[in-house]
N, C-alpha and C positions, 0 to 999 in steps of 0.2 A: 306806706307800703306800696312798693312798685308792682306794676302789673307783670305777671310772668310772660316771657316771650313764648310765642307758639312753637311747638315742636314740629320741625320740618322733616319729613321722611328723607332718609339718606338714599340716594340713588346708587344702586350697586350693579355692576356689570353682570350680565347673564352668562358670561363665558365661564366654563368650568375647566379645570386642569385635570389631566390624566395622572394616575398614580406614577410617581417618580421612583425609578430604581437606581439606587446608589451603589456603585461598584464596591466590592470589598477591597480593603487596602492591599491584601495579598495579590488580588487580581490586577490592581493598578501597577504594583511593582513588577509582577511577572510580565505584564504587557510592555512595560518600559525596557526591561532587560531583554525580552524576546526581540523587540524592534532593533535594539543595538546589536544583537547577535546576527540577525538576518541581514542587516545592512553592512556587516563586516567591521563595525566599530570594535567589537570583541571578536578577534579572529579565532578560528578553530584551534584548539589545543591550549589556548590561554586560560589561566585561572581567573575567575571572577574575584572581585574584592572579597576578603575574608568576611565571614558572617558578622563578626563584631563591627567591622568597618561599614558594612551595609546598614547595620542598626544605627551607627553614629551618623552616617551620611543622610539617611532617609528619615531619621527621627521616628522610625517605626519600631514596633516591639520585636524581640527576638523570635517570638512565635509567628508573627506575620512574615518576617524574612524567611524563616524556614518553610512556611507554607508556600511562599512564592517560588522558592527553589525546588520544592517537590513538584509543583506544577510544571516547571521547565524540564525536570527530569523525566516525568511521565511523557512529555511531548518529544523527548529524545533530543533536546537542545543542549543539555548538560549531562555530565556524568559526575557522580559524587564519589570522591576517593577519601577513605578514612586514613587516620594516622597523622603524624606530625607534619608531613609534607602533603597532606590531603587538602581537600576543598572541592569547590565546584568548578569543573573544567568544561569549556565550550566545545561542543561537537555539532557538526552539521547534520540535519535530519537526512536519513538515508532510506533505503528500500525496506529495512526492518521496521521502521516507524510506520511506513505506508502499509506494510503487510499486517502489522498489529491492528491498525485501524480498519482495514478491509475485513479481517477475520472477525473483529468485534461486530461489524455491520452484518456480516453473514449470519452470525449466531444470534445477535440481538433482534434482527428483523426476520429471522427464520427464512432466509433466502432459499428458494427452491432450485432444484437442479436445472430446470428449464432456463432460468435467468442466467446461471453460470455459463451454460452452453451457448446461449444467445450472445453473451458478452464475448466469448471466445470467437464466435463466427464473425463478430463485428470488427475485432482488432487484429486477430492473428494473420489473416491474409495480407494486411498492410504491413505487419511486422516482417513477413517473409519478403515482400517487395522491397522494403528498405534494406533488409539484410543482403539481398542480392546486389544492391548498389553500394553498400557501405562496409561489408564484412572485410575483416583482415584475414591474413593467412593463419594467424594464431587462432582466431575464432572458428575458422573452417576446420582446423584440426580438432577442436573441442566438439564440434558438431559431428565429425566423423567418428570420434570416440564414443559419443552417446549412441549413435546408430549401431556401432559394433556391439555395444552392451545390450541393445535390444534384440539382437539375433541369438542370444544365449537361451536356447530352449530349456536347458536343464536348470537354470537358476530359479530361485524362489520368486514369487509374484512381487514381493517388495522390491527386489533388485530391478525387475523390469519396470515397475511403476516409477521408481526413482530416476531411472534412465529416461523414461518417457517424459516426465515433468522437466528434468534437466534440459532435454533437447528443446522443448518449447520455450523455456526461459532463455536458453542460449540464442535461439533465433531472435527473440526480442532484444537481447543485449547487442547482437550483431547489427540491429537496426540503427544503433547509436542515437536513439531517441530515448532520453532518460525517463520521460513519463510512461512511454509504452513499456520500457524495460521494468520500471518500478511497478506498474500495474500487473504485468505477468508474474513478476516475483511475488507480489502480494497475493495473487490468485493461486500460486503453486500448491499451497497446502490444501486449498479447496479442491483443486484439480486432482490431487493425489487421493483425497478422501472420496471424491465422486467416482473414481475408477477402481477403488480397492474392493473388488468383487470377483472372487475366483470363479463363480458360476458364469459370469459374463466374459471375463478376460481369459479365454481358453487359448489353446495353441493357435487356432486359426486367427483369432483376433491379434495375437502377438505377431504372427507372420504378416498380416495385413498392415499393422501399424509400422512394423520395421520397413516394409517395402515403401509405404507412403513417405516415411521420414527420409529414406534413402533417395527417393526421386525428388523431394523438395530440396534436400541438401545438394543434389546435383545441379538443380536450377540456381541455387545460391552460389555454388562454385563457379558456374558459367556466367554469373552476373545477368541472368535471364529473369528480369523482374516479372514479366508477364506470365511465364511458366510457373514461377514461384507462387504468385497470387492464385493462379488457376488450380495448382496442385494442393496448396494449403486449403483453399476454399472447399475443394472436393473432400479432403481428408477430414476437416473438422465438421463439415455438414453431414457426411456419411456417419461419422461417429455419433453426432447428436441425434440423427434420425433413428438409429438403432437403440440408443439409450432411452430416448423419450418414448419410443414405442413400448418399452418395457415398464417404465415408471416415471411418468412426467412430473408428478407432484411430490417426488421424494425430496425430503429436506436434506440439505448438505450438513454433515456433522464434521466440524473441524475441531482439532484439539485446542 
């Protein structure tokens, strides 16, 4: 009978591994398609491979493929068209996608009016400065039309508010900076909701707003960036001071 060999303790590393998160198959496919769309491999307007072809090419289930396409649709990167000539068609993300995200942030985080007004004070003077340098004659005509709409004392508050928001968005678009333009477009619904108050927006406020917009538009017309910044700063700051004095903690309610 042989003598049993002694048991030698096994040395094990004290290193521990963190929990590993494995991406869902639909997320992996959505990421792959998203990258190809954003790099231009799938140009705007082109249809993605048919659903059955994606199943064959990726070896993924039809359910996984559909879930990946739904992710891209929500992100605004494709549009789904039904019917025999339908499918998933590529589209570039635009201002609407940005607006949807910003509005969800405002509602989900219960953003207060003070934050919205602070954001406007930070970016709108610079928008005005760029607009003075870059605006086209066509954009100037649109600004003039928005100012004219603001001078209608007999119109309903909704018409005035729409013209007010439109003017601010037009200034941002005339800056020819796509990020600023997208941000102001995204904030437009919140700006409308924050100013939709008949007790505050009386005739005096309407007249003051129309005059301010007219003087800023004049600076933009004259390519006077310094005046555009100064007048826009005064305009948005004065408005913020009055509103915040009345209700600083009011939550913004957007549809």
